[in-house]
C-alpha positions as CSV (number, residue, x, y, z in Angstrom):
1,M,53.4,35.4,310.8
2,R,52.1,36.7,307.4
3,V,51.4,40.0,305.8
4,S,47.7,40.7,305.7
5,I,45.6,40.3,302.6
6,L,44.7,44.0,302.9
7,A,48.4,45.0,302.8
8,L,49.0,42.8,299.8
9,S,46.0,44.2,298.0
10,S,47.3,47.7,298.7
11,A,50.6,46.9,297.1
12,L,48.9,45.6,294.0
13,L,46.4,48.4,293.7
14,S,49.1,51.0,294.1
15,P,48.6,54.7,293.7
16,A,49.7,56.7,290.7
17,S,52.9,57.6,292.6
18,A,54.1,54.1,292.0
19,H,54.9,54.6,288.4
20,Y,58.1,55.6,286.8
21,F,60.3,55.3,283.7
22,F,64.1,55.5,283.0
23,G,64.3,58.4,280.6
24,R,67.8,59.7,281.4
25,L,71.2,58.1,280.6
26,I,74.1,58.8,283.0
27,L,77.4,59.6,281.1
28,D,80.6,60.5,282.9
29,G,78.6,60.8,286.1
30,K,76.2,63.4,284.7
31,W,72.5,62.9,284.1
32,T,71.5,63.7,280.5
33,E,68.2,65.2,279.5
34,T,65.1,63.1,279.5
35,W,64.9,61.2,276.1
36,E,68.2,62.7,274.9
37,Y,69.8,59.2,274.5
38,I,66.7,57.1,275.4
39,R,64.0,55.9,273.0
40,E,60.9,57.9,273.9
41,I,57.9,55.9,274.9
42,S,54.2,56.7,274.1
43,P,51.5,57.3,276.7
44,V,48.5,55.0,277.1
45,N,46.4,57.8,275.9
46,N,46.7,61.5,275.1
47,T,44.6,62.8,278.0
48,D,46.0,61.3,281.2
49,E,49.0,63.3,282.5
50,I,50.6,60.3,284.2
51,A,49.8,57.7,281.5
52,L,53.4,57.9,280.2
53,Q,54.6,56.2,283.3
54,Y,52.2,53.2,283.4
55,P,54.1,49.9,283.4
56,N,53.8,47.0,281.0
57,T,52.2,43.9,282.5
58,N,52.3,41.6,279.5
59,P,55.5,39.5,279.2
60,D,54.6,38.6,275.6
61,S,54.4,42.2,274.5
62,L,56.9,43.8,272.1
63,D,56.9,46.7,274.7
64,L,59.0,44.5,276.9
65,R,62.0,45.3,274.8
66,C,62.2,49.1,275.2
67,G,59.0,50.4,276.6
68,R,55.6,51.3,275.2
69,N,55.8,51.7,271.4
70,A,59.6,52.0,271.5
71,S,60.6,49.0,269.4
72,N,60.4,51.6,266.7
73,A,62.8,54.4,267.5
74,W,60.4,57.1,266.3
75,S,62.0,59.8,268.5
76,K,65.5,59.2,267.0
77,P,67.6,59.8,270.1
78,K,71.3,60.6,270.1
79,T,73.8,57.8,270.3
80,A,76.3,57.9,273.2
81,T,79.8,56.7,272.6
82,I,81.0,54.6,275.5
83,Q,84.3,52.7,275.9
84,A,84.1,49.1,277.0
85,G,84.9,49.0,280.7
86,A,83.4,52.4,281.4
87,K,80.6,53.3,283.8
88,V,77.2,54.2,282.6
89,G,73.8,54.5,284.3
90,F,70.1,55.1,284.0
91,A,68.0,57.6,286.0
92,I,64.3,58.2,286.4
93,G,63.0,60.5,283.7
94,K,61.2,63.7,284.3
95,H,57.7,63.8,282.9
96,P,57.3,66.8,280.5
97,N,54.1,67.9,282.3
98,G,55.2,67.2,285.8
99,G,53.7,63.7,286.0
100,G,51.0,64.5,288.4
101,G,53.6,65.0,291.2
102,L,55.0,61.6,290.9
103,E,58.1,60.9,293.1
104,P,61.0,60.2,290.7
105,T,62.2,56.9,292.2
106,M,61.9,53.2,291.8
107,Y,58.9,53.3,294.1
108,H,58.2,49.6,294.0
109,P,60.2,46.8,295.7
110,G,61.7,44.5,293.1
111,F,64.8,43.6,291.2
112,G,66.6,45.3,288.4
113,S,68.9,44.4,285.5
114,A,70.7,45.9,282.5
115,W,71.0,44.3,279.0
116,L,72.9,44.7,275.7
117,S,71.7,43.9,272.2
118,K,74.0,44.5,269.3
119,S,72.4,46.1,266.2
120,P,72.9,44.3,262.9
121,T,72.8,47.7,261.2
122,E,74.7,50.9,261.7
123,D,71.3,52.7,262.0
124,L,70.1,52.1,265.5
125,N,66.8,53.8,264.7
126,A,66.1,50.9,262.3
127,Y,66.8,48.2,264.9
128,A,63.7,46.8,266.5
129,G,65.5,44.9,269.3
130,D,64.5,41.5,267.8
131,G,68.0,40.2,268.0
132,D,69.9,38.6,270.9
133,W,70.1,40.1,274.3
134,A,72.7,39.5,277.0
135,K,72.2,40.5,280.6
136,I,75.2,42.5,282.0
137,L,73.8,43.5,285.4
138,Q,71.5,42.0,288.1
139,I,70.4,43.9,291.2
140,V,68.6,42.1,294.0
141,E,69.9,42.9,297.5
142,R,71.2,46.2,298.8
143,T,74.5,47.7,297.6
144,E,76.4,50.9,298.2
145,Q,74.0,52.5,295.6
146,S,70.9,51.7,297.7
147,V,69.1,54.4,299.6
148,D,70.6,55.0,303.0
149,W,67.7,54.5,305.4
150,T,69.7,55.9,308.4
151,K,69.7,59.4,306.9
152,E,67.1,61.7,308.5
153,E,65.6,62.8,305.1
154,N,65.0,59.1,304.2
155,K,63.5,57.8,307.4
156,K,59.9,59.1,306.5
157,K,59.9,56.8,303.5
158,Y,61.3,53.7,305.2
159,D,59.2,50.5,305.1
160,A,60.6,47.4,306.6
161,T,58.6,45.2,304.2
162,K,60.3,46.7,301.2
163,A,63.7,48.0,302.3
164,W,65.4,44.6,301.7
165,W,65.3,45.2,298.0
166,G,68.4,47.1,296.8
167,T,66.7,49.3,294.2
168,W,63.8,50.4,296.3
169,H,63.3,54.2,296.2
170,A,66.6,54.7,294.3
171,D,66.4,57.3,291.6
172,S,69.2,55.9,289.4
173,W,71.6,53.1,289.0
174,N,75.2,52.9,287.7
175,F,77.0,49.9,286.3
176,T,79.9,49.0,284.0
177,I,79.9,48.0,280.3
178,P,81.8,44.7,280.3
179,V,85.5,45.3,279.3
180,T,85.5,42.7,276.6
181,T,82.3,44.0,274.9
182,P,82.7,43.8,271.1
183,P,82.7,47.2,269.4
184,G,79.5,48.3,267.6
185,K,76.1,49.9,267.9
186,Y,73.9,48.6,270.7
187,L,70.6,49.0,272.5
188,L,71.4,49.3,276.2
189,R,68.3,48.3,278.2
190,F,67.4,48.9,281.8
191,E,64.7,46.8,283.5
192,H,63.0,47.0,286.8
193,I,60.4,44.4,287.8
194,F,57.9,44.7,290.5
195,P,56.9,41.1,291.2
196,N,53.5,40.0,292.3
197,K,51.6,36.7,292.0
198,W,49.0,38.0,289.5
199,D,50.4,40.7,287.3
200,A,54.1,41.6,287.6
201,Q,55.0,45.1,286.4
202,Y,57.8,45.6,283.9
203,Y,59.5,49.0,283.8
204,V,61.9,49.1,280.8
205,N,63.7,51.6,278.6
206,C,66.5,51.5,276.0
207,A,69.4,53.8,275.2
208,H,71.3,54.1,272.0
209,I,75.0,53.6,272.5
210,E,78.1,52.8,270.4
211,V,80.7,50.7,272.3
212,V,84.3,51.4,271.4
213,N,86.9,48.8,272.4
214,P,90.6,49.6,271.6
215,S,91.6,46.3,273.3
216,A,92.7,43.4,271.2
217,T,90.6,41.1,273.5
218,V,86.9,41.0,272.9
219,G,84.4,38.5,274.2
220,T,81.2,36.9,273.0
221,P,78.2,38.0,275.1
222,S,76.4,34.9,276.4
223,P,74.0,33.4,277.2
224,T,71.6,35.3,275.1
225,V,67.8,35.4,274.9
226,K,65.0,36.9,272.8
227,I,62.8,39.7,274.2
228,P,59.9,39.0,274.5
229,G,60.4,35.3,275.3
230,V,62.7,35.7,278.3
231,Y,59.7,35.6,280.8
232,T,56.5,33.5,280.9
233,R,53.4,34.6,282.8
234,G,53.3,32.7,286.0
235,Q,56.9,31.7,286.3
236,P,57.7,31.6,290.0
237,D,60.8,33.9,290.0
238,V,58.8,36.7,288.6
239,Y,55.2,36.1,289.7
240,F,55.4,36.0,293.5
241,S,54.8,38.5,296.3
242,S,57.7,40.6,297.3
243,Y,56.4,40.3,300.9
244,D,57.3,36.6,300.8
245,Y,60.9,37.5,301.7
246,Y,60.2,40.0,304.5
247,F,60.6,37.4,307.3
248,T,63.8,35.9,306.0
249,P,67.2,37.1,307.2
250,S,67.9,38.5,303.7
251,L,66.9,38.1,300.1
252,M,69.5,35.3,299.6
253,P,66.8,32.6,299.1
254,F,65.6,34.5,296.0
255,I,67.2,33.5,292.8
256,P,66.5,36.0,290.0
257,P,65.3,34.7,286.6
258,K,67.7,33.6,283.9
259,P,69.7,34.3,281.9
260,E,72.9,34.5,283.9
261,V,74.9,37.8,283.9
262,W,77.6,38.1,281.2
263,K,80.5,39.7,283.0
264,G,82.8,40.0,280.0
């Protein structure tokens, strides 16, 4: 049994409501304002209301670091102070013009991750993200943060071909900064990938944070990668159909792309 070509095409030629960005940092359980701590991204053009939310589809683009035209922190966001071992999160940002009525969730099935890159300078605005990146979170299957499909208000959105994926239709995700993270200024990056065989979509944004760590024990984030460079067009753990796993008992056969998560 296979998903029809028509269904697959519909997923790839998705409507405007499929686009989103992570413009809000979650601190102490509270959602901050859009772009308050997140590097602001630029729209594709100045006329399309929903262009701000278009994904990147080029794994070799500098936009893979922090979003469209955000390797340069031209918006100069605030820097959040976070203690190593504390919880933090990212939430879907609100488009300043309403976003054409877009639903503020991770509309696409796919997998998510969070990353840290330590700035070599105290001025995070001057850091282009061209240093080393360590992955500190990987989300594939459902967790307690996933949408509860048994709730009446969620049933109308349920789709059995997509609900396997833990992030699907979630509007935010929380995680922990590893307890042995060295103190310093960092770019904290959240990434959500909508895989498909031809043109995977990358949704990424970066927050400015300063990690404080009063502990005498600090680790060395590893393994590290460069971004871009972490993904190659056509690699099988990114360029595949999310429907391939619909008829398996779970997503366990799927192994997310490297690097491994640094747990600190």
